[in-house]
C-alpha positions as CSV (number, residue, x, y, z in Angstrom):
1,M,90.9,94.0,135.7
2,T,89.4,92.7,132.4
3,T,91.0,93.5,129.1
4,T,88.7,93.6,126.0
5,E,90.3,93.1,122.7
6,N,89.6,95.9,120.2
7,P,87.3,94.4,117.4
8,I,88.8,96.8,114.8
9,R,92.0,95.3,113.3
10,N,93.7,96.9,110.3
11,G,90.5,99.0,109.9
12,V,88.3,95.9,109.6
13,D,85.5,95.5,112.2
14,T,86.2,91.8,113.0
15,A,83.2,91.5,115.2
16,T,80.9,92.4,112.3
17,L,83.0,90.1,110.0
18,F,82.6,87.1,112.2
19,A,78.9,87.9,112.9
20,T,78.3,88.0,109.1
21,L,80.0,84.7,108.6
22,D,77.9,83.2,111.4
23,A,74.7,84.7,109.9
24,V,75.5,83.2,106.4
25,R,76.2,79.8,107.9
26,E,72.7,79.9,109.6
27,D,70.9,81.2,106.4
28,P,72.9,80.7,103.2
29,E,70.2,82.6,101.2
30,I,71.4,85.9,102.6
31,A,74.7,85.3,100.7
32,K,73.0,85.7,97.3
33,F,73.7,89.2,95.9
34,R,73.0,90.9,92.6
35,F,75.1,93.9,91.8
36,R,74.2,96.2,88.9
37,A,75.5,99.1,86.9
38,T,73.7,101.2,84.4
39,N,75.7,102.8,81.6
40,R,75.0,105.6,79.0
41,W,77.0,106.7,76.0
42,V,78.1,110.3,76.2
43,S,80.0,110.9,72.9
44,G,82.7,109.1,70.9
45,T,84.2,106.4,73.2
46,H,83.2,108.3,76.3
47,N,80.5,106.7,78.5
48,Q,79.4,106.8,82.1
49,S,78.3,104.1,84.5
50,M,76.2,104.7,87.5
51,I,76.4,102.2,90.4
52,H,73.9,102.6,93.2
53,G,71.4,99.9,93.9
54,F,71.9,96.2,94.5
55,H,70.2,93.2,96.0
56,G,71.6,91.2,98.9
57,A,70.8,89.7,102.2
58,K,67.2,89.1,100.8
59,Q,66.5,92.7,100.2
60,D,67.0,95.6,97.8
61,M,69.6,98.0,99.1
62,A,71.7,101.0,97.9
63,H,75.1,102.5,98.5
64,R,75.1,105.5,100.7
65,Q,75.6,107.6,97.5
66,P,75.5,106.8,93.8
67,F,78.9,106.4,92.2
68,T,79.5,107.7,88.6
69,L,82.4,106.2,86.7
70,D,83.6,107.7,83.5
71,A,85.3,105.5,80.9
72,D,87.0,106.6,77.7
73,H,90.0,105.9,75.5
74,P,93.1,108.1,75.2
75,P,93.5,110.1,72.0
76,V,95.9,107.5,70.6
77,L,93.0,105.1,70.7
78,V,90.5,107.5,69.2
79,G,89.1,108.8,72.5
80,S,89.1,112.0,74.5
81,D,90.6,110.6,77.7
82,H,87.6,111.5,79.9
83,G,88.4,108.5,82.1
84,P,90.3,105.2,82.3
85,T,89.7,102.6,79.6
86,P,87.4,99.7,80.4
87,V,90.3,97.3,80.5
88,E,92.0,99.6,83.1
89,Y,88.9,99.3,85.3
90,V,89.5,95.5,85.2
91,L,93.0,96.0,86.6
92,H,91.6,98.3,89.3
93,A,88.9,95.8,90.2
94,L,91.4,93.0,90.5
95,A,93.7,95.1,92.7
96,A,90.8,96.4,94.8
97,C,89.3,92.9,95.4
98,L,92.6,91.3,96.3
99,T,93.5,94.2,98.6
100,A,90.1,94.1,100.4
101,G,90.6,90.4,100.8
102,I,94.0,90.9,102.3
103,A,92.6,93.3,104.8
104,N,89.8,91.0,105.8
105,V,91.9,87.8,106.0
106,A,94.7,89.5,108.0
107,A,92.1,91.0,110.4
108,A,90.4,87.6,110.9
109,R,93.7,85.9,111.5
110,G,94.9,88.5,113.9
111,I,97.7,89.6,111.6
112,R,98.9,93.2,111.8
113,L,99.2,95.2,108.5
114,T,101.2,98.4,108.2
115,E,101.3,98.7,104.4
116,V,99.6,97.1,101.5
117,S,100.3,98.4,98.0
118,S,100.2,96.8,94.6
119,T,100.9,97.3,90.9
120,V,98.8,95.5,88.3
121,E,99.9,95.4,84.7
122,G,98.1,93.8,81.7
123,D,99.3,93.2,78.2
124,I,97.0,93.6,75.2
125,D,97.8,93.3,71.5
126,L,95.4,95.6,69.7
127,L,95.5,93.4,66.6
128,G,92.6,91.4,68.1
129,I,90.5,94.3,69.2
130,L,90.9,96.1,65.9
131,G,89.9,93.0,64.0
132,L,93.2,92.8,62.2
133,S,94.0,89.2,63.4
134,D,91.8,86.3,64.4
135,D,94.8,84.7,66.0
136,V,95.1,87.4,68.7
137,R,92.6,87.5,71.5
138,N,90.7,90.8,72.2
139,G,91.5,90.9,75.9
140,Y,94.6,90.7,78.1
141,Q,97.2,88.1,77.1
142,G,98.6,88.2,80.7
143,I,98.1,90.1,83.9
144,R,100.7,90.6,86.6
145,V,100.1,91.7,90.2
146,S,102.9,92.7,92.5
147,F,102.2,93.3,96.2
148,V,104.3,95.1,98.8
149,L,103.1,94.1,102.3
150,R,104.5,95.1,105.6
151,G,103.4,94.2,109.1
152,D,103.7,90.8,110.9
153,D,105.8,87.9,109.8
154,P,106.5,87.8,106.0
155,D,105.4,84.1,105.8
156,K,102.1,84.9,107.4
157,L,101.7,87.9,105.0
158,R,102.3,85.6,102.0
159,K,99.7,83.2,103.2
160,V,97.2,86.1,103.6
161,V,97.7,87.0,100.0
162,E,97.2,83.4,98.9
163,R,94.0,83.1,100.8
164,S,92.8,86.4,99.4
165,R,93.6,85.2,95.9
166,R,91.7,81.9,96.5
167,R,88.6,83.9,97.7
168,S,88.7,86.9,95.3
169,A,85.6,87.2,93.2
170,V,87.4,89.4,90.6
171,F,90.3,87.0,90.4
172,D,87.8,84.2,89.7
173,I,86.0,86.2,87.0
174,V,89.3,87.1,85.3
175,T,90.9,83.7,85.4
176,N,87.8,81.5,84.9
177,G,85.4,83.7,82.9
178,V,81.7,83.9,83.5
179,P,78.8,83.4,81.1
180,V,77.5,86.8,79.8
181,S,74.2,87.1,78.0
182,I,73.4,90.2,76.0
183,D,69.8,91.4,75.3
184,V,69.3,94.2,72.7
185,D,66.3,96.5,72.4
186,A,67.0,98.3,69.1
187,G,63.4,99.2,68.6
């Protein structure tokens, strides 16, 4: 009797994961992606972003459905609270990227997960954003991520988190910055 291992581990299709890695090794050009979001102002500090199309694997593609994300400020920050603040989306993006990485790394290494949860906190001093101090940065002064992981051996789980951190695109963006160009058509 032959036993076939299930390619789905922790909800990750490991066969597809390894096939993707092999395909990228064969043709590194398919690894080049361009993601995009379009944004429109609604009123006050409320705005909406639409995320749908992107380019990757040498072709234009789209998500199965467009995603609309509202952003706003709470009333204490002169908003109407129609959505999270933009800086809260950064916390979500960091947690989501690290968590997805944990799932993929654990699956690839054959490590069983039964729970992954996190809390991400960031500290901002509004003196910078409000232009009241040039000595205070506009963004976060510090971000803390706390994970709770359950599953296989705790030492293996810690190594999975470290590997996810080393490979996280959002962690890299937040900790190293990235050049941003702004083009304005005010015609």
